[in-house]
Structure formats: structure tokens, C-alpha cells
LOLO-949128 format. One record per residue: residue in one letter; x, y, z of N, C-alpha, C in turn. Coordinates in steps of 0.001 Angstrom, whole numbers, padded with zeros to 6 digits, always signed. Layout:
<recs>
AXYZXYZXYZ/...
</recs>
This chain:
<recs>
M+000841-001180+000000+000000+000000+000000+000881+001236+000000/H+000640+002175-000928+001515+003326-001078+000807+004621-000717/I+001559+005572-000204+001046+006898+000095+001438+007805-001053/T+000442+008329-001773+000736+009127-002960+000703+010622-002685/N-000091+011036-001700-000120+012452-001355-000490+012628+000107/I-000164+013786+000637-000429+014072+002041-001168+015401+002121/D-002297+015398+002785-003110+016591+002948-002957+017087+004383/F-002585+018350+004532-002362+018909+005862-003605+018792+006735/K-004801+018843+006115-006040+018744+006895-006163+017371+007548/D-005648+016360+006882-005727+014997+007409-004514+014631+008251/F-003389+015258+007950-002143+014893+008631-001691+016034+009543/N-002189+015991+010768-001841+017001+011766-001650+016293+013102/P-000621+015415+013187-000507+014491+014317-000285+015170+015672/N-000922+014602+016681-000732+015060+018055+000121+014045+018806/M+001221+014494+019390+002051+013599+020184+001394+013368+021551/L+001248+012118+021911+000646+011757+023194+001713+011516+024260/F+002831+010928+023841+003934+010681+024768+005185+010323+023982/C+006326+010420+024620+007577+009903+024067+008421+009419+025236/V+009122+008336+025026+009940+007769+026092+011124+007032+025499/K+012231+007093+026173+013438+006370+025761+013923+005585+026964/G+014261+004307+026752+014705+003513+027884+015341+002200+027475/I+015938+001525+028440+016587+000236+028228+015612-000880+028592/R+015450-001827+027680+014548-002954+027941+015326-004068+028628/Q+014971-004352+029859+015661-005389+030627+014762-006562+030995/T+013447-006356+030951+012498-007414+031307+011362-007467+030298/K+010634-008563+030324+009458-008707+029463+008319-007875+030027/E+007659-007114+029173+006522-006316+029625+005231-007106+029468/C+004190-006665+030128+002890-007324+030022+002257-007006+028670/S+001551-007973+028124+000863-007768+026865-000227-006711+027044/H-000343-005806+026085-001319-004723+026195-001668-004177+024817/K-002645-003301+024766-003010-002616+023526-003545-001236+023880/H-003662-000376+022874-004154+000971+023119-004862+001493+021868/N-005537+002623+021993-006341+003130+020876-005632+004199+020058/H-004321+004309+020198-003543+005260+019411-002423+004535+018663/M-001801+005235+017737-000664+004693+016991+000598+004832+017830/E+001466+003830+017694+002743+003874+018413+003857+003409+017463/I+004963+004116+017490+006139+003695+016732+007297+003515+017707/A+008001+002402+017559+009205+002158+018362+010412+002156+017439/Y+011536+002621+017954+012780+002615+017186+013868+001999+018059/I+014565+000994+017517+015633+000338+018271+016922+001131+018073/M+017362+001793+019127+018550+002643+019039+019837+001828+019127/S+019786+000742+019877+020931-000177+019957+020468-001512+020517/G+021268-002554+020277+020939-003879+020804+019881-004611+020000/K+019326-005669+020604+018295-006495+019976+017171-006745+020976/A+015978-007014+020448+014824-007323+021294+013853-008182+020502/I+012825-008652+021180+011753-009407+020531+010442-008679+020792/F+009701-008434+019727+008378-007839+019846+007345-008847+019386/N+006297-009016+020166+005183-009875+019779+003989-008980+019504/I+003495-009027+018266+002363-008194+017867+001282-009095+017293/N+000130-009094+017930-000984-009958+017494-000548-011411+017348/N+000208-011898+018334+000660-013291+018406+001701-013678+017368/C+002322-012696+016725+003446-012952+015820+004699-012330+016428/S+005775-013114+016548+007004-012622+017161+007996-012162+016106/Y+008675-011062+016399+009657-010487+015489+010916-010136+016278/E+012054-010650+015830+013317-010253+016448+013804-008994+015739/V+014039-007957+016515+014428-006665+015943+015799-006261+016468/E+016443-005372+015739+017793-004955+016096+017979-003470+015815/E+019172-002990+016102+019487-001576+015925+019077-001066+014538/G+018351+000052+014532+017909+000641+013271+016532+000210+012824/D+015920-000757+013502+014592-001231+013107+013497-000318+013655/I+012459-000128+012838+011269+000610+013239+010134-000389+013415/I+009405-000282+014515+008276-001175+014776+006997-000362+014754/L+006063-000747+013889+004777-000063+013778+003739-000820+014595/I+003143-000147+015563+002131-000780+016421+000830-000008+016250/N-000073-000571+015466-001331+000105+015170-002325-000022+016318/P-003325+000851+016350-004325+000812+017431-004990-000553+017572/E-005219-000936+018823-005904-002180+019192-005130-003438+018836/H-003854-003306+018516-003018-004475+018283-002348-004899+019589/E-002682-006099+020036-002105-006632+021275-000607-006828+021073/H+000207-006379+022032+001655-006476+021840+002418-006427+023159/Y+003650-006896+023093+004589-006752+024204+006004-006890+023671/G+006957-006399+024440+008358-006516+024074+009125-007246+025153/M+010236-007846+024758+011077-008544+025724+012515-008545+025222/P+013496-008599+026135+014904-008600+025697+015303-009946+025116/V+016209-009928+024167+016782-011161+023636+017753-011736+024653/S+018503-010840+025295+019492-011248+026284+019520-010226+027416/V+019497-010717+028638+019570-009830+029797+020921-009134+029846/E+021958-009840+029370+023310-009280+029377+023468-008160+028349/K+022657-008218+027269+022771-007203+026225+021389-006612+025938/P+020891-005771+026847+019556-005195+026658+019527-004184+025514/S+018346-003907+025016+018182-002962+023911+017823-001572+024436/L+018276-000566+023728+017889+000810+024006+016811+001180+022997/E+015643+001588+023483+014493+001786+022605+013843+003157+022814/F+013266+003652+021757+012517+004908+021798+011095+004632+021355/F+010116+005180+022085+008704+005025+021732+008048+006392+021622/V+007183+006514+020632+006373+007720+020528+004944+007316+020188/G+003991+007882+020927+002579+007624+020680+001929+008873+020114/F+001029+008695+019155+000406+009864+018536-000945+009492+017921/S-001725+010506+017588-003044+010310+016984-003359+011504+016091/N-004606+011538+015574-005081+012628+014733-004330+012706+013400/F-004330+011602+012658-003735+011628+011325-004429+010596+010434/K-004352+010800+009159-004910+009854+008197-004214+010029+006853/F-003829+008911+006248-003261+008929+004910-004261+008305+003945/N-004176+008705+002681-005079+008115+001692-004849+006607+001620/N-005921+005864+001413-005896+004386+001324-005625+003697+002661/M-005649+004447+003757-005410+003835+005066-006493+004253+006049/E-006727+003416+007038-007682+003760+008079-007131+004899+008926/E-008030+005621+009556-007628+006738+010406-006721+006252+011541/N-005654+006998+011799-004705+006712+012889-003992+005368+012742/T-003776+004935+011502-003040+003692+011266-001986+003899+010185/L-000981+003016+010204+000067+003025+009184+000264+001608+008657/F+000095+001403+007350+000370+000110+006707-000268-001053+007451/L-001541-000916+007749-002272-001945+008486-002238-003268+007729/N-002009-004368+008455-001963-005741+007926-000727-006034+007079/E+000195-005108+006975+001463-005389+006315+002507-005727+007384/Y+003667-006139+006927+004755-006487+007840+005079-005277+008713/P+005025-005400+010053+005117-004226+010931+006532-003735+011253/I+007544-004362+010658+008929-003960+010919+009517-003315+009668/I+010130-002149+009836+010810-001470+008733+012307-001500+009012/K+013077-002014+008054+014538-002038+008175+015088-000747+007581/T+015678+000095+008401+016180+001376+007906+017532+001209+007222/T+017847+002149+006349+019154+002150+005695+020185+002769+006632/A+021426+002386+006449+022505+002895+007308+022599+004413+007236/S+022361+004964+006046+022489+006413+005857+021409+007208+006582/S+020274+006572+006892+019168+007295+007536+019186+007194+009056/R+019978+006289+009599+019922+006040+011044+020354+007239+011873/K+021350+007990+011393+021773+009184+012128+020643+010202+012189/K+019852+010294+011114+018724+011218+011097+017721+010857+012185/F+017436+009551+012309+016501+009102+013339+017047+009374+014743/I+018300+009064+014956+018895+009286+016282+018883+010766+016636/D+019243+011618+015694+019242+013068+015941+017828+013561+016247/L+016851+013054+015502+015462+013448+015740+014984+013013+017121/I+015348+011809+017495+014957+011289+018811+015534+012157+019917/E+016799+012523+019781+017431+013376+020794+016752+014744+020843/D+016383+015263+019679+015682+016553+019642+014317+016453+020316/I+013611+015350+020046+012288+015145+020647+012394+015052+022168/M+013316+014250+022656+013462+014057+024100+013874+015355+024786/K+014772+016090+024155+015244+017360+024731+014114+018379+024782/E+013372+018486+023688+012270+019453+023641+011169+019071+024614/N+010901+017797+024754+009833+017323+025634+010105+017647+027101/S+011377+017702+027450+011734+017986+028849+011936+019483+029106/S+011758+020290+028068+011966+021732+028208+010651+022445+028505/N+010755+023708+028848+009576+024546+029046+009666+025785+028155/Q+010222+025564+026974+010419+026666+026052+009101+027077+025390/T+009059+028335+024965+007900+028849+024239+007685+028043+022949/G+006459+027661+022695+006140+026909+021478+006551+025452+021528/K+006690+024915+022730+007125+023517+022885+006245+022546+022097/D+004937+022683+022196+004025+021754+021524+004180+021811+020013/F+004398+023012+019481+004584+023150+018040+005898+022524+017585/M+006934+022680+018390+008220+022072+018059+008109+020550+018065/L+007419+020015+019077+007246+018563+019158+006445+018045+017965/K+005413+018790+017572+004620+018396+016405+005491+018377+015149/S+006384+019364+015040+007290+019437+013894+008237+018243+013863/Y+008832+017913+015014+009752+016775+015087+009015+015461+014828/L+007812+015340+015404+007020+014125+015214+006669+013937+013742/T+006279+015012+013077+005952+014956+011643+007141+014440+010843/Q+008332+014959+011157+009539+014496+010472+009785+013011+010730/F+009589+012601+011977+009837+011201+012354+008894+010269+011587/I+007624+010622+011509+006644+009789+010800+006970+009728+009311/L+007253+010883+008722+007521+010919+007282+008818+010204+006920/L+009821+010312+007777+011060+009558+007541+010786+008056+007561/S+009941+007624+008497+009577+006196+008589+008872+005741+007324/I+007970+006573+006810+007247+006244+005580+008199+006165+004393/R+009157+007076+004334+010145+007047+003251+010990+005779+003304/E+011331+005354+004519+012105+004109+004658+011288+002916+004174/K+010001+002922+004464+009114+001851+003999+009059+001828+002473/K+008949+003001+001881+008903+003108+000428+010218+002651-000193/Q+011335+003041+000408+012656+002644-000084+012840+001140-000002/E+012333+000553+001069+012410-000894+001275+011726-001632+000129/N+010525-001193-000241+009781-001846-001324+010399-001581-002687/T+010932-000375-002902+011561-000030-004173+012806-000867-004404/T+013598-001031-003344+014822-001831-003444+014503-003248-003878/F+013432-003792-003305+013062-005154-003660+012579-005245-005107/S+011825-004242-005541+011279-004297-006894+012380-004258-007942/E+013535-003724-007577+014663-003658-008500+015468-004960-008480/T+015203-005790-007499+015893-007076-007420+015209-008045-008365/K+015916-009047-008801+015315-010056-009678+014225-010788-008920/K+012991-010519-009284+011867-011139-008579+011900-012661-008715/S+012358-013116-009874+012399-014569-010093+013337-015249-009118/T+014417-014563-008724+015374-015136-007774+014745-015310-006408/I+014013-014297-005969+013341-014354-004676+012273-015446-004685/S+011498-015510-005757+010458-016539-005857+011061-017938-005842/K+012225-018081-006499+012908-019380-006523+013364-019772-005124/E+013825-018808-004353+014250-019078-002974+013076-019591-002151/I+011916-018994-002342+010727-019425-001606+010311-020828-002046/Q+010354-021082-003355+010050-022417-003864+010972-023465-003244/N+012270-023180-003251+013245-024113-002684+012988-024357-001207/Y+012630-023294-000506+012344-023422+000932+011145-024345+001152/F+010105-024186+000338+008927-025045+000451+009279-026508+000195/H+010085-026765-000814+010449-028145-001156+011286-028793-000051/E+012107-028003+000619+012986-028539+001658+012307-028639+003026/H+011284-027809+003264+010700-027736+004603+009191-027977+004626/F+008640-028605+003571+007195-028763+003488+006616-029550+004669/A+007420-030425+005284+006932-031238+006400+006843-030445+007699/E+007418-029250+007707+007446-028430+008919+006285-027445+008929/K+006072-026826+010077+005075-025769+010178+005669-024521+009529/I+005058-024072+008441+005606-022955+007670+004704-021734+007801/S+005319-020609+008093+004590-019356+008224+005068-018369+007166/L+004134-017814+006433+004476-016801+005442+005092-015579+006127/E+004635-015313+007350+005172-014189+008119+006656-014391+008423/Q+007024-015628+008749+008421-015903+009060+009295-015792+007809/I+008792-016282+006682+009539-016168+005427+009729-014694+005075/A+008661-013919+005226+008726-012485+004938+009730-011798+005855/K+009731-012214+007116+010676-011637+008078+012108-011906+007649/N+012376-013120+007172+013733-013476+006736+014169-012654+005521/L+013181-012224+004730+013480-011429+003537+013371-009928+003801/Y+013000-009583+005042+012813-008175+005420+011746-007492+004563/L+010673-008211+004283+009588-007676+003474+008260-008031+004128/S+007184-007512+003582+005873-007811+004152+005316-009094+003539/P+004527-009871+004309+003892-011072+003768+003030-010753+002543/F+002308-009638+002587+001472-009225+001465+002323-009039+000212/Y+003488-008410+000369+004324-008092-000789+004938-009346-001418/I+005475-010247-000591+006097-011438-001174+005039-012367-001768/S+003839-012356-001197+002757-013167-001760+002378-012642-003141/K+002332-011327-003267+002000-010689-004543+003060-011003-005594/V+004339-010870-005218+005439-011125-006152+005471-012599-006553/F+005277-013484-005586+005304-014930-005859+004211-015304-006865/K+003022-014751-006677+001922-015081-007593+002207-014544-008991/E+002829-013369-009063+003182-012801-010366+004186-013677-011103/E+005154-014235-010365+006220-015019-010981+005824-016478-011217/I+005132-017075-010266+004847-018517-010311+003452-018813-010847/G+002535-017877-010668+001186-018089-011187+000185-018557-010159/E+000609-018749-008920-000299-019131-007846+000231-018601-006522/T-000614-018596-005515-000204-018051-004224+000787-018982-003539/P+001611-018481-002626+002541-019346-001890+001839-020479-001156/I+000683-020189-000577-000047-021216+000186-000502-022350-000726/N-001055-022009-001880-001499-023050-002820-000325-023865-003348/Y+000796-023203-003559+001992-023899-004031+002476-024890-002979/L+002454-024482-001720+002874-025355-000620+001933-026555-000502/I+000632-026311-000618-000348-027406-000553-000073-028425-001652/K+000222-027934-002841+000499-028836-003963+001716-029717-003681/I+002772-029131-003131+003976-029904-002794+003658-030968-001762/R+002913-030585-000732+002571-031539+000324+001742-032701-000214/L+000782-032397-001053-000097-033447-001580+000619-034340-002584/E+001529-033795-003351+002305-034626-004283+003209-035593-003518/N+003776-035129-002429+004586-036012-001589+003718-037060-000894/A+002517-036665-000511+001588-037615+000105+001204-038705-000876/K+000986-038327-002130+000638-039290-003182+001751-040335-003344/D+002997-039881-003340+004124-040812-003463+004193-041765-002277/L+003919-041233-001087+003950-042080+000118+002818-043118+000081/L+001664-042720-000393+000536-043658-000486+000864-044840-001390/L+001600-044573-002474+001906-045623-003440+003136-046434-003064/N+004089-045802-002385+005379-046459-002135+005626-046857-000688/Q+004816-046366+000222+004953-046721+001643+003599-047234+002136/Q+003231-048421+001671+001890-048935+001929+001646-049299+003390/N+002703-049402+004161+002545-049740+005581+002129-048527+006416/L+002205-047341+005834+001868-046126+006591+000358-045868+006551/S-000182-045436+007684-001599-045092+007740-001814-043693+007151/I-003067-043374+006880-003402-042043+006348-002986-040973+007355/K-003218-041233+008620-002857-040274+009675-001353-040049+009708/E-000580-041132+009566+000880-041002+009579+001374-040205+008379/I+000789-040468+007221+001195-039751+006008+000858-038263+006121/S-000322-037966+006658-000722-036559+006796+000264-035806+007683/S+000726-036462+008733+001692-035844+009639+003051-035655+008967/I+003472-036638+008192+004780-036588+007517+004847-035416+006534/V+003745-035134+005868+003771-034075+004854+003362-032704+005399/G+003220-032620+006725+003025-031295+007317+001621-030932+007753/Y+000699-031899+007720-000663-031631+008183-000816-032062+009639/E-001385-031183+010440-001612-031517+011848-002905-032304+012035/D-003810-032163+011064-005119-032802+011172-005357-033716+009967/A-005574-035014+010218-005745-035995+009137-007015-035724+008331/Y-008056-035237+008986-009310-034949+008269-009097-033814+007264/H-008409-032786+007706-008126-031656+006816-007249-032104+005644/F-006299-032992+005932-005440-033547+004875-006279-034297+003839/S-007165-035168+004304-008006-035965+003398-008908-035075+002548/K-009435-034037+003166-010307-033110+002463-009542-032368+001356/S-008320-031933+001682-007489-031236+000695-007081-032171-000439/F-006742-033411-000086-006327-034399-001074-007455-034673-002072/K-008664-034846-001558-009796-035142-002432-010114-033956-003339/K-009970-032754-002791-010227-031552-003582-009225-031440-004739/Y-007985-031848-004480-006916-031717-005472-006925-032846-006499/Y-007165-034101-006030-007078-035267-006917-008434-035882-007293/G-009493-035442-006632-010809-035983-006947-011134-037271-006234/L-010195-037783-005445-010373-039018-004671-009825-038810-003270/S-010370-039526-002307-009804-039483-000965-008480-040237-000978/P-007604-040050+000006-006339-040795+000048-006553-042307-000009/A-007559-042783+000732-007830-044231+000750-008296-044713-000624/E-009152-043930-001273-009652-044300-002601-008522-044269-003633/Y-007673-043273-003517-006543-043150-004462-005594-044339-004317/K-005319-044709-003081-004416-045829-002805-005002-047146-003336/K-006302-047347-003062-006947-048576-003508-006975-048669-005031/L-007246-047570-005707-007357-047553-007159-006018-047872-007829/H-004933-047276-007346-003649-047409-008006-002864-048648-007583/I-003133-049154-006419-002392-050349-005980-003064-051606-006507/S-004390-051621-006584-005093-052779-007100-004949-052855-008631/
</recs>
């Protein structure tokens, strides 16, 4: 999802709070009705957002949209992370819900090395201004916050542009290879996207453009083709055992998928081809 224009009437963010601190313990899971952005100034941490965990490191931006359940925790007590948080509201971009940023996309933005000093300088300016009692403090904070949000959006745009210039076929091939090697395991599109530093929505779109079907359908096909081979060549295995071997947790769901794909249940397919 791209931001093509910004209207001052819609984009007039109000800063609710800002805080900088060292993460040494796991916080309680919580949610709120405003937008929150976190920036990892140094170290590493783990953020869980809507039951998806993300390991983040220095330079990463974390987008936490309203009503998204989340918590953070240190990767290592010996090496805690230094983090900055800012909460804000009263903004809207075209094609997005009010007070949200890139909803349902990958919530981590990997910043470029050249932009990190800009973020650090902005954070220091925000913290310094917030603790001051200077004339026009609120206006200065709004100005710094606006810069921080727009810089984050530019990093998101740069992230997607960089990928679009990469050979899409190479990335799609990597995903295909991963499916063939790990089809028996529990596979998450979110985890694959995390490894590629991209959003699940984006890699799914690119994969379908290159391969002609969605990643999920491609994975199902691999699992069922392997199941078919096991049915014919490993006759001592039960349907339940085969479903587990090819990555299905539920034998009924496996049988239903198999019949949808081949027109026969696993038992019917086995009986037809072996007899």
C-alpha cells in the first residue's frame, strides 16, 4: 500500500507521549487506541504483535497500530536494547484507516545505514524538547514528530523499491526451494517475509506474479504430491501417519485437501492405483 499524497487537513498528528529507555524485562501484553512507533537505538529485542514474534535490532522501526495486542522482551539480559517510543493520533493517509500506518502489512521497517543518524538526531531533539519549558514547545514537538513519521514512511517506500529492483524470479525461486525442503514443517508466510525483510502481502504478490499461484497453494500442492508418493510407495503407513509426515496436523483436513486436489480421498486413491 503506497502513500501518494499528504493533505495537511488529514495529517496534523498530536504527540501523546515519548519515552526512551533500556529494555531489561518482558513487559505485560497490552493494547491501546492510538498509533505507536518504536525505534531500536541499539541492541536487539523481541516484539510480539498480534501473536506474531519479530526479532528486531538496531535501526529497526516497529509499527504498532491501534488495538493491536503487543509486548516486548529482551533477547538477552546481558545485552539489553535501548528503545525509543512515541505515541500519537489525529492523522490519516489516503488508502489507510484513520490513525493507522500500513495496516496488515509487515510491521517492521529495516532502515538504511544512511538514515539512522537522522533518526537518532530526531529522537534526541524530541526528548530534549519534551523535557523543556520553552515557548512553542508543543509546536516544536509536532514538527519533530511529523519528520519522524515521514522519515519512517520514506524508509518503507525505499524498502519496497529496493526489492522491486531485485530479480523477482530469484526471490520466488528461494521461496520455492524453501517449500520443497521444509514442506513437512510448520511454515509461516510471516516468518519467510521476516527473513526477507519484506511484508507477507508483498512477497505473496510477487510470488503469484512469478509462479502463477499463491505461496499457500503452491505449498499445498507440494505436500499433496509427496503424500501421493507415500501412499503408493509406503503402503505400511496409515493415512494419519502420512498426513503428519507431509506437514498436516489434522488428518481430516489432509483428506479433504487431497480429495479436492485429486478428486479421490487418500484411501480411494491408494486402492485404485495399488489394485
